[in-house]
C-alpha positions in Angstrom: 191.0 213.6 3.2 192.2 210.8 5.4 189.5 208.5 7.0 190.0 205.7 9.5 188.9 202.1 9.9 188.7 200.1 13.1 188.3 196.3 12.6 188.2 193.4 15.0 187.1 189.7 15.2 184.5 188.2 17.5 183.8 184.5 18.2 180.0 184.7 18.8 177.3 186.1 16.6 175.4 187.8 19.5 178.6 189.5 20.6 179.4 190.6 17.0 175.9 192.1 16.5 176.0 193.8 19.9 179.4 195.3 19.2 178.1 196.6 15.9 175.2 198.4 17.6 177.5 199.8 20.3 179.9 201.1 17.7 177.1 203.2 16.2 176.7 205.1 19.5 180.4 206.2 19.8 181.4 209.8 19.8 182.8 210.6 17.2 180.2 208.4 15.5 181.3 206.1 12.7 180.2 206.8 9.1 179.5 203.2 8.6 179.5 199.8 10.5 179.7 196.3 9.1 179.2 192.9 10.8 179.6 189.7 8.9 180.6 186.1 9.3 184.0 185.0 7.9 183.6 182.4 5.2 186.8 180.5 6.2 185.1 177.9 8.3 186.4 179.4 11.5 183.0 180.5 12.9 184.4 183.9 13.6 182.7 187.3 12.8 184.4 190.4 11.6 183.2 193.8 12.9 184.4 197.0 11.3 183.7 200.7 11.6 184.7 203.6 9.4 185.3 207.1 10.8 185.8 210.6 9.4 187.8 211.5 12.6 190.3 209.3 14.4 188.3 207.0 16.7 188.8 207.2 20.5 191.1 204.2 21.3 190.0 204.1 25.0 186.3 203.7 23.9 187.3 200.9 21.5 189.3 199.2 24.2 186.2 199.3 26.5 184.0 197.8 23.8 186.6 195.0 23.2 186.3 194.0 26.8 182.5 194.3 26.9 181.9 192.1 23.9 184.9 189.7 24.2 186.4 190.9 21.0 190.0 190.8 19.7 192.0 194.0 19.6 190.8 196.6 17.2 193.2 197.3 14.3 193.0 201.0 13.5 194.2 202.1 10.0 194.3 205.3 8.1 192.5 205.2 4.7 193.8 207.8 2.2 191.2 209.5 -0.1 190.8 207.6 -3.3 188.9 208.4 -6.5 187.3 205.0 -6.8 185.6 205.6 -10.1 188.9 206.7 -11.7 190.6 203.7 -10.1 188.1 201.3 -11.5 188.4 202.8 -15.0 192.2 202.3 -14.8 192.3 198.9 -13.3 189.2 196.9 -14.3 189.6 195.7 -17.8 186.6 194.1 -19.7 185.8 190.5 -18.8 184.9 187.9 -21.3 183.0 184.9 -20.1 181.8 182.7 -22.9 179.5 184.8 -25.1 179.4 187.6 -22.5 181.5 190.7 -22.5 181.2 192.7 -19.2 182.6 196.2 -19.3 182.3 199.8 -18.1 181.1 202.6 -20.3 184.7 203.6 -21.1 185.2 200.2 -22.8 181.8 199.7 -24.4 183.2 200.3 -27.9 185.5 197.4 -27.5 182.6 194.9 -27.3 183.3 192.2 -30.0 180.5 191.9 -32.6 180.0 188.2 -31.6 179.6 188.9 -27.9 176.7 189.9 -25.7 177.7 193.2 -24.1 176.8 193.9 -20.4 177.4 197.4 -19.2 178.3 197.9 -15.6 179.0 201.5 -14.6 182.4 202.1 -13.0 180.8 203.7 -10.0 178.9 200.4 -9.4 181.9 198.2 -9.6 181.0 195.3 -7.3 179.7 192.4 -9.3 181.5 193.4 -12.5 182.5 189.9 -13.6 186.0 190.1 -12.4 185.3 188.1 -9.2 185.6 184.3 -9.7 182.0 183.8 -8.6 180.4 186.1 -11.1 182.5 185.0 -13.9 181.8 181.4 -13.0 178.1 182.0 -13.1 178.3 183.6 -16.5 180.4 180.7 -17.9 177.8 178.3 -16.4 175.0 180.3 -18.0 176.8 180.2 -21.3 177.0 176.4 -21.2 173.3 176.2 -20.4 172.3 178.5 -23.2 174.3 176.3 -25.6 172.1 173.4 -24.8 168.8 174.9 -23.6 166.9 177.2 -26.0 163.5 177.4 -24.2 164.2 179.2 -20.9 160.9 180.7 -19.8 161.1 181.7 -16.2 164.3 182.8 -14.4 165.1 184.3 -11.0 168.3 185.8 -9.6 168.3 185.6 -5.8 170.8 188.1 -4.2 171.3 189.8 -7.6 173.8 192.5 -6.6 174.4 194.5 -9.8 171.9 192.3 -11.7 174.7 191.3 -14.1 173.4 187.7 -14.2 169.8 188.7 -14.7 170.9 191.1 -17.5 172.9 188.3 -19.2 169.8 186.1 -19.4 167.7 189.0 -20.6 170.0 189.8 -23.4 170.6 186.2 -24.5 167.0 184.8 -24.2 163.4 185.7 -24.2 162.8 184.4 -20.7 160.7 186.2 -18.1 163.1 187.3 -15.4 163.0 188.4 -11.8 165.9 189.7 -9.7 165.9 190.3 -6.0 168.2 191.4 -3.2 167.8 191.9 0.5 170.0 195.0 0.4 168.1 198.1 -0.8 171.3 199.7 -2.0 172.0 196.7 -4.2 168.4 197.0 -5.6 169.1 200.6 -6.5 172.3 199.7 -8.2 170.6 196.8 -10.1 167.8 199.2 -11.3 170.4 201.7 -12.5 172.3 199.0 -14.4 169.1 197.7 -16.0 168.3 201.2 -17.2 171.8 201.7 -18.5 171.4 198.5 -20.5 167.9 199.3 -21.7 166.5 196.3 -19.8 164.3 198.0 -17.2 161.2 196.5 -19.0 162.8 193.0 -19.2 163.7 192.3 -15.6 161.5 192.8 -12.5 163.8 193.8 -9.7 162.6 193.9 -6.1 163.8 194.0 -2.5 163.2 190.7 -0.9 164.8 187.9 1.2 165.2 184.5 -0.4 161.9 183.1 -1.6 159.8 184.6 1.1 158.2 187.4 -0.9 154.7 186.5 -2.3 155.8 188.0 -5.7 158.6 185.5 -6.0 156.4 182.6 -4.8 153.6 183.5 -7.2 156.0 183.6 -10.2 157.4 180.1 -9.8 158.3 177.5 -10.5 161.5 178.6 -12.2 163.5 176.7 -14.8 166.7 178.6 -13.9 167.6 179.9 -10.5 170.7 181.9 -9.7 172.1 182.2 -6.2 175.5 183.8 -6.1 175.8 184.5 -2.4 177.7 182.8 0.4 177.9 179.4 2.1 175.4 179.9 5.0 172.6 181.4 2.9 173.2 178.9 0.2 172.6 176.1 2.7 169.6 177.9 4.1 168.1 178.3 0.6 168.7 174.7 -0.6 165.1 173.5 0.3 163.5 176.5 -1.3 165.7 176.2 -4.4 164.6 172.6 -4.7 161.0 173.4 -4.0 160.7 176.3 -6.5 162.5 174.6 -9.4 160.4 173.4 -12.3 160.6 169.8 -13.6 163.9 169.6 -15.5 165.0 173.0 -14.1 168.5 174.0 -13.1 170.1 176.3 -10.5 173.5 178.0 -10.7 174.9 178.6 -7.3 178.2 180.3 -6.3 180.0 182.2 -3.5 181.5 178.9 -2.5 185.2 178.5 -1.5 186.9 175.4 -2.7 187.1 173.8 0.7 183.3 174.4 1.2 182.3 172.7 -2.1 181.9 169.1 -0.9 179.8 170.2 2.1 177.5 172.3 -0.2 177.2 169.4 -2.7 176.3 166.9 0.0 173.7 169.3 1.5 172.1 169.9 -1.9 172.0 166.2 -2.6 170.1 165.8 0.6 167.5 168.2 -0.8 167.1 166.2 -4.0 169.5 168.2 -6.2 172.6 166.8 -8.0 175.6 168.5 -9.5 175.2 168.9 -13.3 178.4 170.9 -13.8 181.3 172.5 -11.8 183.5 175.4 -12.6 186.6 176.3 -10.5 188.2 179.8 -10.8 191.0 180.4 -8.4 189.6 179.5 -4.9 186.0 179.9 -5.9 183.6 177.2 -7.1 180.4 177.6 -9.2 178.0 174.7 -9.3 175.1 174.0 -11.7 172.6 171.7 -10.0 169.6 169.9 -11.3 166.7 168.0 -9.8 167.6 164.4 -8.9 164.0 163.3 -9.0 
């Protein structure tokens, strides 16, 4: 079955959000709508909708004019068996002591590696992306030097691959959270598949706002593999919830954004302890500068 996408760019957040809401009211209605800020420093927002039936081009043109958007690009999307595609194309990932794979490759886990199972149907956050692999490599370095991790949190956990890595490689108490309820469901499924449901507390929450997160702190290791804007917003909380001598691994940072992030974290009392570059992505380990 062929489906359709309609994607455009908008300069202002309020226009992007308004356009997203208006798209949901179209007839035929889209099966999904996405609105997010581009992480290229342009300040632009991308708005996309996905349709089972071909969208009405006149309606889209009217919405373009109403919300000062660029022209919608309408594309056909052929039906794809994504699970089969993942199994064919996503090979296992080795990152230090960690071996991330799907169930179909689980038997390939080397005896000297920590195996992390991510089901093929839950393929985002598998370790193939430079940010996730960078975080795993940063964690591997920390575990080589720090043997007494006690309290860890993964903010914006996605598949929970980072929380699972800590759980399998240490005896630390671990919490994982995400603002997206679907991500929390995926994380819980992965924890169960790895027999870690009793090792990691996974909750739906935004940043450090939830009382359960506040009450569990301070943390001697904090993960935040998200994007530039939320990383900047979280800097004061990361600093404030870090234990004395604690560390944070942050990623989702493009190379051209790294210096700005570093400067901002230094303003919040954190200094760069380590940096890992993979392609265009940067992972930073930061420590308290106090």
